[in-house]
C-alpha distance (Angstrom), angle and dihedral (degrees) to the residues before:
residue distance angle dihedral
M1 . . .
K2 3.86 . .
I3 3.82 130.1 .
Q4 3.77 122.8 -155.8
K5 3.86 117.1 -121.5
K6 3.77 90.6 -123.1
V7 3.88 87.8 62.9
I8 3.81 92.1 49.5
T9 3.73 88.4 50.8
K10 3.84 93.4 51.5
I11 3.79 91.8 47.9
I12 3.89 92.0 52.9
E13 3.79 90.6 47.7
Q14 3.67 92.8 49.7
A15 3.82 92.8 45.7
K16 3.78 92.0 51.9
A17 3.87 92.5 45.6
E18 3.81 92.3 54.0
L19 3.86 97.9 48.4
P20 2.95 130.1 165.3
A21 3.76 89.9 29.4
E22 3.79 124.1 68.5
A23 3.91 111.3 -98.6
C24 3.77 124.0 -142.7
G25 3.76 144.3 -171.7
Y26 3.73 148.1 154.6
L27 3.74 123.4 -105.4
L28 3.75 117.0 -133.6
G29 3.87 132.5 -169.1
K30 3.68 149.9 105.1
D31 3.76 141.4 -100.2
G32 3.77 94.5 10.7
V33 3.99 96.1 -50.2
I34 3.79 118.9 109.2
T35 3.73 104.9 -144.8
F36 3.89 105.1 166.0
N37 3.87 137.2 42.0
Y38 3.80 108.7 -146.7
T39 3.93 100.6 -153.5
M40 3.78 112.1 -134.6
T41 3.80 131.6 -168.7
N42 3.76 118.4 -115.8
I43 3.75 99.8 -140.3
D44 3.80 91.2 -166.3
H45 3.77 92.3 62.6
S46 3.80 87.9 -154.7
P47 3.84 134.0 139.4
E48 3.71 90.1 -141.0
H49 3.80 106.3 38.7
F50 3.80 140.4 29.8
S51 3.77 137.9 -163.8
F52 3.90 125.2 -172.8
D53 3.78 119.4 -123.6
P54 3.69 104.2 -109.3
A55 3.86 95.8 -141.7
E56 3.89 87.9 50.3
Q57 3.86 90.3 52.4
F58 3.84 90.6 57.7
A59 3.84 87.3 45.0
T60 3.75 89.5 55.9
I61 3.88 91.5 51.4
R62 3.94 91.2 49.1
Y63 3.94 90.4 46.0
A64 3.77 93.1 48.2
R65 3.89 93.2 49.5
Q66 3.86 91.0 44.8
E67 3.76 90.6 52.3
G68 3.74 96.8 42.9
L69 3.92 91.6 -115.5
D70 3.75 134.3 135.6
I71 3.85 124.1 -132.2
M72 3.80 97.7 -117.6
G73 3.74 99.1 176.8
N74 3.81 148.4 -45.2
W75 3.69 134.4 -109.1
H76 3.67 143.2 -159.5
S77 3.83 136.1 -178.4
H78 3.78 124.5 -121.0
P79 3.83 101.6 -151.1
A80 3.93 93.5 161.6
S81 3.77 99.2 30.6
P82 3.79 143.3 55.4
S83 3.77 122.1 -82.2
R84 3.54 95.1 -100.1
P85 3.84 137.1 94.0
S86 3.94 111.0 -85.6
Q87 3.84 119.7 -140.1
E88 3.86 86.0 -99.9
D89 3.79 93.3 51.4
I90 3.78 88.0 55.1
R91 3.65 95.7 43.6
L92 3.87 91.7 51.1
A93 3.76 98.3 40.5
Y94 3.89 111.3 110.5
G95 3.79 135.3 138.3
P96 3.75 130.8 63.4
A97 3.78 93.4 -80.5
D98 3.81 123.4 98.4
T99 3.80 119.9 -125.0
L100 3.96 117.8 -131.8
F101 3.72 118.0 -151.2
Y102 3.79 121.4 -155.8
P103 3.73 120.7 -173.4
L104 3.64 119.6 -153.0
S105 3.65 124.1 -173.1
T106 3.91 137.1 119.1
G107 3.72 116.0 -76.3
R108 3.82 99.4 13.3
R109 3.78 124.8 109.6
T110 3.69 120.6 -115.8
R111 3.74 109.7 -95.1
F112 3.69 133.4 172.0
E113 3.87 123.9 -157.1
C114 3.67 132.7 177.8
L115 3.80 129.9 -146.1
């Protein structure tokens, strides 16, 4: 799977804008290439946890179908925790799509990891 640089830029911008809370979104694309970050609302507004807005999840599916894209994964930032899946992340991971984690805190390098 590949991810376009413009998508990474959008993820970073969103994660910074939503500090101190975890930011989240869905990754859309086609043929193994992620081309779009569908911004989601973290309804928990927490620096250590996130939950998608259910209405936005349905909107993502509608948008992907309308645009002829696949939901290829989802992501969330870890502003207050290490760049690795938490026990809760592992417990809640399901479905065919990968999850991308983006840590965002001062002094750390940008690093993306998948579950």
